C-alpha positions in Angstrom: -48.5 46.3 -66.5 -47.9 48.1 -69.8 -49.5 45.2 -71.7 -52.6 45.3 -69.5 -52.9 49.0 -70.0 -52.5 48.7 -73.8 -55.2 46.0 -73.9 -57.6 48.1 -71.8 -56.9 51.2 -74.0 -57.5 49.1 -77.1 -60.8 47.8 -75.7 -61.8 51.2 -74.6 -61.1 52.6 -78.1 -63.1 49.9 -79.7 -66.0 50.6 -77.3 -65.9 54.3 -77.9 -65.8 53.8 -81.7 -68.9 51.5 -81.5 -70.8 54.1 -79.4 -69.9 56.9 -81.9 -71.0 54.7 -84.8 -74.4 53.9 -83.2 -74.9 57.6 -82.3 -74.1 58.5 -85.9 -76.6 56.0 -87.3 -79.4 57.2 -84.9 -78.6 60.9 -85.8 -78.8 60.0 -89.5 -82.2 58.4 -89.0 -83.6 61.4 -87.2 -82.0 63.7 -89.8 -83.7 61.8 -92.6 -87.2 62.5 -91.5 -86.4 66.1 -90.6 -85.0 66.4 -94.1 -88.4 65.3 -95.4 -90.0 68.0 -93.2 -87.6 70.7 -94.5 -88.3 69.8 -98.1 -92.0 69.8 -97.4 -91.7 73.2 -95.7 -89.9 74.6 -98.8 -92.6 73.2 -101.1 -95.3 74.6 -98.8 -93.6 78.0 -98.7 -93.5 78.1 -102.5 -97.2 77.2 -102.8 -96.7 73.6 -104.0 -99.1 72.2 -101.5 -99.6 68.8 -103.1 -95.8 68.3 -103.2 -95.7 69.4 -99.6 -98.3 66.8 -98.8 -96.0 64.1 -100.3 -93.0 65.1 -98.2 -95.0 65.6 -95.1 -96.5 62.1 -95.6 -93.0 60.8 -96.0 -92.1 62.7 -92.8 -95.0 61.1 -91.0 -94.0 57.6 -92.1 -90.4 58.1 -91.2 -91.2 59.6 -87.8 -93.5 56.7 -86.8 -91.3 55.8 -83.8 -90.9 59.4 -82.5 -94.2 60.6 -81.0 -93.2 64.2 -80.9 -92.1 64.3 -84.5 -95.1 62.2 -85.5 -97.4 64.8 -84.0 -95.5 67.5 -85.8 -95.8 65.6 -89.1 -99.6 65.4 -88.7 -99.8 69.1 -88.0 -97.8 69.8 -91.1 -100.1 67.5 -93.1 -103.2 69.3 -91.8 -101.8 72.6 -92.8 -101.0 71.5 -96.3 -104.3 69.8 -96.8 -106.1 73.0 -95.6 -104.1 75.2 -98.0 -104.9 72.8 -100.9 -108.5 72.6 -99.8 -108.4 68.8 -99.7 -111.1 68.2 -97.1 -111.4 64.5 -97.6 -107.7 63.7 -97.1 -107.5 66.2 -94.2 -110.5 64.5 -92.4 -109.0 61.0 -93.1 -105.6 62.0 -91.6 -107.3 63.7 -88.7 -109.3 60.6 -87.9 -106.1 58.6 -87.8 -104.4 61.2 -85.7 -107.2 61.2 -83.1 -107.1 57.5 -82.8 -103.3 57.4 -82.5 -103.1 60.2 -79.9 -106.4 59.7 -78.1 -104.6 59.4 -74.7 -102.7 62.6 -75.3 -105.8 64.4 -76.3 -107.5 63.4 -73.0 -104.6 64.1 -70.7 -102.9 67.2 -72.2 -105.2 70.2 -72.5 -102.8 72.2 -74.8 -102.5 69.3 -77.1 -106.3 68.9 -77.0 -106.7 72.5 -78.0 -104.4 72.0 -81.0 -106.3 69.0 -82.1 -109.6 70.9 -81.8 -108.1 73.8 -83.7 -107.3 71.4 -86.6 -110.7 69.8 -86.4 -112.3 73.3 -86.7 -110.0 74.2 -89.6 -111.0 71.0 -91.4 -114.6 71.8 -90.7 -114.1 75.1 -92.5 -112.8 73.5 -95.7 -115.6 70.9 -95.4 -118.1 73.8 -95.6 -119.3 73.1 -92.0 -118.9 76.8 -91.0 -121.4 76.7 -88.1 -119.7 73.7 -86.5 -116.3 75.3 -87.1 -117.4 78.6 -85.5 -118.7 76.7 -82.5 -115.4 74.8 -82.2 -113.3 77.9 -82.5 -115.5 79.6 -79.9 -114.9 76.7 -77.5 -111.1 77.1 -78.0 -111.3 80.8 -77.3 -113.4 80.2 -74.2 -111.1 77.5 -72.8 -107.6 78.0 -74.1 -105.2 80.3 -72.3 -105.2 83.7 -74.1 -101.4 83.7 -74.4 -101.3 80.4 -76.3 -100.5 80.0 -80.0 -103.7 78.1 -80.6 -105.8 80.9 -79.1 -104.2 83.4 -81.4 -104.7 81.1 -84.4 -108.3 80.6 -83.5 -108.9 84.4 -83.3 -107.7 84.7 -86.9 
């Protein structure tokens, strides 16, 4: 009986170690792309927008399998491009974003408002102020007045 219990305990220990190792590897992968985000945030906060773009691009590439992180990476990129006044790159990234998340834009109103906010912001740096004003007005008319995107659109 003791031999059977020892064997079961040994197998259980090996299984537990394997589970912990796998969890550690997955946590490291997630940490890697969030590390890129953190470095991008630091560069952005210090005013180094082109450097922030590099790290946010790395974040986007590393987060390709995590839709939530990928959306966040695109929003970070849009912000950095807007601050650096790089309309061409911002529009290119936005076009990729709208293709990749077309289903979410159609089904999730709040997400659609965020997408429209970034479209309007990019229109501003493209010099399309009339179209941008129209887009911001649509957000203000339709988005809940307690949402972040509503407040951002007001500003």
